[in-house]
C-alpha positions, 0 to 999 in steps of 0.5 A: 089436174085430172089423173086420167088426163095426166095419164094420157100425157104420160102414155103418149110421151113414154110410147114415143120412143127411147132418151135430153142426153143421158149421162154416159158412164164415167168409165167411158171417158178413158176407155181408149179401145171404145170409139164412143169415147169421143162422145164424152170428149170430142178430142178423144180420137178413136184408136181404130182407123175406121169404125162402124157403130151398130145399135147400142143402148145407154141408160141413166137414172138418178134420184135424190132419195135412196131406199134407206131414206124411205125405209127406217130401221128400228131393231131388226124391223123396217118401217114404211112412211105409212106406219106410226113408228116412222120418223118423218124428220129423217125423211125431210132431211133427205128430201131437202128444203124445197124439193126432191128430183128424179131423172131418167134418160135413155139413148139408142144409137141407131147408126154411126161411123168414123174414120181417119182423114189425114191428121183429123178424125171424122165421126157421124151418128144418128140416135134417139133420145128420151129424157125426163125430170120430175121434181116433187115439192117437199111440202107434198110429203108433209101431207102424209104425216100431218094432213092439212092443219089449219092456219098453215101454208103448203108450197107446191111451187117446186113441182116440176116436170120436163120430158122430151123425146128427140132425134139427134144427128152428130158430126164430130171432128178432132185434130192435133194442133201439135204433138201435145195438144188435140182439140175436137168438137161435136156438132149436133142437130136436134129434132124434137118429137114430143115434149111436155114442160111445166113453168109453175111460178106460184102454187100455195095452199093456204088453210084456215078455220073456215076457208082455204085458198089456192094462190097459183100462177103457171103454165104447162107446155106440150108438143105432142099429138093431143087436142086440148078443148076448153069445156064450159061445163067443167073447170078442167079442159078435155085432153084427148089423144089425136085419133085416126092419124095416118102413117104419113102423119107419124112419118112427118112427126117422128122421121122428118125435121120438125121442132129444130134445135142445136147443141155442141160439145167442145173438148181438148187433150194435152199430153205433157209427155209419154205418161201424163195426159190431161183433158177437159170437155164441155158438152150439151150446150144447146136447146130445142125449139118446139113449134108443132103440135102445140098445146097446153094449160094456163092458170093464175089467181087466188081461188077460195074453197071450203076444204077437202071432203075426205073420209078415212073410213071409206078410203079406197087407197088414194088417200088425201092426195087424191082428194086434193087433186079432185079439189084442184080440178073443181076449184082452180080456173084453167084454160087450154092454150094452142100455138104457144111456142116454147124452148127446152135446154139441155143440161150442160156437162163439164169433164176435167180429167187426167191420166198417168200411164204406168206401163204401155198396158196399165194407166190410172186416171182421175175424172171430175164431172159437173152436171149443171141443172136449172137450180144447182149442180151435181158433182161426181168424181171417178178414180179408175185403173185401166188395163189392156193386157192384150190388144183385143181386150181392155178393162176399166175398174174404178170408184165413183164418189158423189158430193153429198152422195155415196160411193159406188163401184164402176167397171167396164170392158171391151173385147174383139172377135175379129173386127167385131167389138162388144163392150159393156160399161156401168157406173154406180154398182152398189158396194154394200147390200142389206137384208130388210125385214118388212112384216116378217118377210125378209128381202135380201141384197137390197142396195140401201144407198143406191141413188143412181144407175148408169150403163152403156152396151153395144157393138162396133165394127173396128178396122185397123184396131191396133191404132196409129203407126206412131201411137200404137194401142199397145207396144 
């Protein structure tokens, strides 16, 4: 694809707003003083009788590669992949056989509130979301090391991009079934704003002594204010941003109820006694159907060509990958498409946890979180200590561990200033740092193992914060 056209797609998408739903900090699950705990388990009822959620922000980044996977140490120096001392076998082991993934999710809560209604508890919220997933095929990294050897096949089909921005309206309700069991659900109406998604079923580059060929089949779907025009003089269609849009066009696109979708969260909590409580939640069971501002590309077939014109002596910094992109745009036959509807799904999350209260002010908890992706799962565990020494302040201190990943420090706290509550929660705080020396320059405090960053911060107005009469927040 043309880099200019790709840049146009990304600039429109990133400029559309800020979160599919971000993974909340695991420390939020057992923070009883923070009303947003009902986001991760609908059965967790806020302890305040009434709350109003002021604007808040949640952010999550997850990558399969850490700094230590890209940099390699020999003696007291570190080397980049472009240097001859670099050992690519270690990088391939970190990437995996097929691809490496990167996820960025963000969420802005615009407004929310909740209140006790008889035995039940009702919550409502409006929020903006942006989510993106990028998958890079492992064979793409082999080009930097090996170039394009003859009589070989490079498989780029794991290449994947899914990104979207949407608005969410949440209505939640929880209610005790009896003195031990409490159940809850969050119903979420979703309205898409912009999206781009790829469906690459085949993308192979076959090299030979005299001729190379591409064997490709796939589609690119988009819902955004762009125009895709087939150009008879060029293989790649022209992609241009729609100009001269009026204010009413943006209001219809971003404030109204277009591209509808739906999701649901389900949760339950069971109190064995005054000390032990177990709970579980299954979140993000839903989808968005995109049916406005539709456009895209389709490509299919086997296309021969006679190699890449690449001269290292005149390299301007883009290298062989840019030469490959230039060949793709002139060799493969593309066609622009209009009006092709598509659907994107959210990534379901399964929480299972238990909490044991040592004293009215101290409890310990264990939490499991499983994220279900298109081609696998990601498993995290959290062991934490929850402290509430006074009714106006609470802390969470924990350790997060990932299967086939690393161990991080996590923490959170909330404090009341009258009815105003401020809270800050963060997972995946590195516990180890290193000093890296590159070209005689020393860079201190580098989190070499860092693969994920998650935080949430915001303000609430909480009334009746000491809790229910029969279940006080702190005796």
